[in-house]
C-alpha positions, -999 to +999 in steps of 0.1 A: +002+307+145-005+314+181-021+345+197+014+360+209+028+355+175+001+374+159+001+403+182+038+405+179+033+404+140+007+431+140+028+456+164+058+452+141+035+460+109+023+489+128+057+500+138+069+496+100+040+515+087+046+542+114+081+546+104+074+551+070+046+578+078+075+594+095+095+594+062+069+612+046+067+636+073+100+643+073+102+649+034+069+674+039+090+693+065+120+695+045+099+713+018+083+737+040+116+743+053+128+753+021+101+776+014+106+792+046+141+797+038+134+808+001+105+829+006+109+846+035+148+843+045+139+826+076+161+799+086+134+776+103+161+744+104+173+764+138+141+752+154+147+716+148+157+688+173+183+672+155+214+654+171+244+638+163+261+607+178+299+606+170+316+573+178+351+574+190+371+561+162+409+556+153+434+573+132+463+553+118+500+566+109+506+554+073+539+541+062+543+576+043+542+594+077+507+612+075+477+598+092+445+584+078+418+597+104+384+577+106+352+591+114+318+575+121+287+590+133+248+591+132+225+619+125+189+617+138+160+636+151+141+629+181+104+625+179+097+656+201+083+676+173+060+649+166+049+641+196+018+619+189+041+595+165+067+597+195+045+586+220+027+560+199+060+546+188+077+543+223+045+526+237+047+501+210+085+493+215+078+489+251+048+465+244+070+444+220+100+443+245+078+433+276+061+408+254+092+392+242+109+395+276+081+382+299+072+352+277+102+333+294+093+320+329+131+317+340+132+358+337+114+376+367+115+411+372+092+442+386+110+470+372+099+489+341+117+492+307+145+520+310+134+549+285+167+561+281+176+527+264+143+524+244+147+563+232+174+558+206+155+533+188+126+557+181+142+584+165+140+596+128+171+592+111+184+621+091+193+607+056+212+622+029+219+655+049+252+673+043+272+687+070+307+698+079+338+684+095+365+707+110+395+691+122+416+719+138+414+752+119+431+740+086+412+709+076+373+713+066+354+690+048+318+683+034+305+648+038+268+635+040+247+607+059+234+576+042+200+562+039+199+553+078+216+586+088+250+571+094+282+584+076+319+567+077+344+588+060+382+592+065+407+619+058+444+622+052+462+647+073+498+655+073+521+643+103+528+677+112+494+691+117+486+658+140+513+662+163+501+701+169+465+688+172+470+659+193+465+657+232+475+624+249+472+605+214+438+620+208+423+644+185+390+661+185+372+674+155+339+692+152+308+682+133+285+710+121+250+702+111+225+722+088+209+739+120+246+752+127+244+727+157+279+718+166+290+680+181+327+671+191+340+635+183+373+621+192+399+602+170+424+581+190+455+580+173+478+546+165+514+550+155+528+525+133+539+503+160+525+494+199+502+475+216+462+474+210+439+457+234+409+446+213+381+437+239+344+427+236+319+441+257+288+419+263+297+388+286+335+401+283+334+430+305+296+437+307+271+410+319+246+405+294+239+367+287+235+370+251+231+330+249+197+335+264+170+355+243+150+365+272+177+375+294+198+392+268+164+416+264+160+420+302+199+430+306+196+453+277+164+472+286+154+466+321+181+458+347+211+480+355+242+470+337+264+448+357+303+447+353+325+415+350+340+420+384+379+425+380+381+436+344+383+472+349+415+466+373+431+443+349+425+466+321+437+497+340+468+476+349+474+469+313+473+505+304+496+517+332+522+493+324+521+491+286+505+525+277+484+504+251+454+515+235+418+501+241+392+491+215+358+481+223+343+457+198+306+453+207+278+431+191+251+452+204+234+482+183+252+514+182+219+530+194+231+518+229+265+536+228+259+565+246+246+543+279+274+518+272+301+545+273+286+557+302+291+523+318+324+520+311+333+554+324+318+548+356+336+516+361+367+535+351+378+514+324+405+527+300+393+553+272+393+540+237+373+534+205+336+520+199+329+497+172+292+489+169+265+483+142+235+500+136+200+483+145+169+489+122+136+481+145+118+466+115+144+441+103+152+419+131+153+413+171+180+421+195+192+387+198+191+378+161+211+408+155+237+399+181+239+365+166+241+375+127+263+366+104+267+404+096+279+410+134+304+382+129+319+399+098+317+432+114+342+418+139+364+400+116+366+432+094+377+453+121+406+428+131+419+427+094+416+466+095+442+464+124+464+439+108+467+456+074+467+493+086+489+489+115+520+471+128+504+467+164+507+438+184+472+427+193+458+412+227+423+397+220+397+394+245+365+380+243+340+355+256+327+319+248+291+332+243+294+340+207+317+335+178+349+349+197+370+318+199+365+308+164+373+343+152+401+350+171+417+316+164+414+323+125+431+356+128+459+340+149+466+312+127+464+337+096+490+364+113+507+345+141+532+372+145+504+398+152+484+382+177+503+385+210+474+370+237+441+356+233+418+355+264+382+341+264+357+345+293+340+312+300+304+321+302+291+286+302+311+267+326+336+254+301+372+242+307+402+250+286+403+215+271+366+216+260+363+199+223+352+238+210+383+255+223+407+227+211+392+231+177+389+268+176+427+272+187+442+244+167+475+252+158+477+282+177+506+277+207+492+269+236+510+297+252+489+324+235+454+316+246+439+313+278+401+306+289+392+325+321+364+329+344+381+349+374+400+378+358+420+388+388+432+353+394+435+343+359+447+370+337+482+380+338+493+413+348+526+408+324+513+403+289+549+391+279+549+362+302+550+325+285+536+310+317+497+312+314+477+294+339+449+269+326+415+264+337+414+229+341+382+225+363+352+240+352+343+275+370 
């Protein structure tokens, strides 16, 4: 094992130990808070710096007419209280990221790691914490976070109440933490029938270069996010013509949700739901996380949810850098009446008749799928057309 590998291993061990110490500190702090509340009547939790990230999710109308509203969020505490721990952890993560990103001579940069992208990885998960969900004034629920500070839950709400609460097919709700802190979340409503665009993010609408480990790290933590030119305009055109819903399915960690959502808003992508996975620092690298079996299953499970819980026609948009062609091809073969179109952005100079695509889309009607590299030139404005162009030459 070389010196670089030894240094990386040592740093990861230190981070693991530091995180465990953080959990011990959290348990001790919780005990002291209870003593303060029970013995002195002081709600010391109000001085905590806890936050909540609520990911936009979907509400689906059931065949009975009522609605299943899905909620997903993450409760965490920033390291501001434990300043020594916070500074130490951030410094180590930056050293680890710099060690990985600078080891390939193909990547050159003079920028520093952007702290707003590293910070979400250095927080403390608030595990097994109870909080309240308020949907309007009639529907109040109690739920709790899991061992990673996450929660996923759903509630059945009568159609009459949904119609009263919705605004442009969106319902807002409030999550109230144990510090009486209030956070607002969004639920995008999907009626039984309609059209949904399920879109990848990295290398589909945002350039990440996920096939290259070093460039992926640099594009994630160092460089400004870059849009795939033409994609915002195409998506806005589809939204205007079909009033379709948009669902952004990303392989990247949900810790990057806020910065990713800001990026989409800056480029005026249609508003929609976000579906990402949670990343644990001590468990894997960003590259392995993105290319893991769990991430592949994450995509498959979301597509199956749409198939089983709605009657929507689906337009699937992805890229050739990951497993999108194979995943989308399998879904199209299994549910041919539900998949309207498949669009795959070529990121490695492929053409439509490459062996990979021929295999991935075997038995899928040729008019249903398209390999593209220029969204404006190749993606149709009319999703009902049967005359899709073919990318017969390498981009």
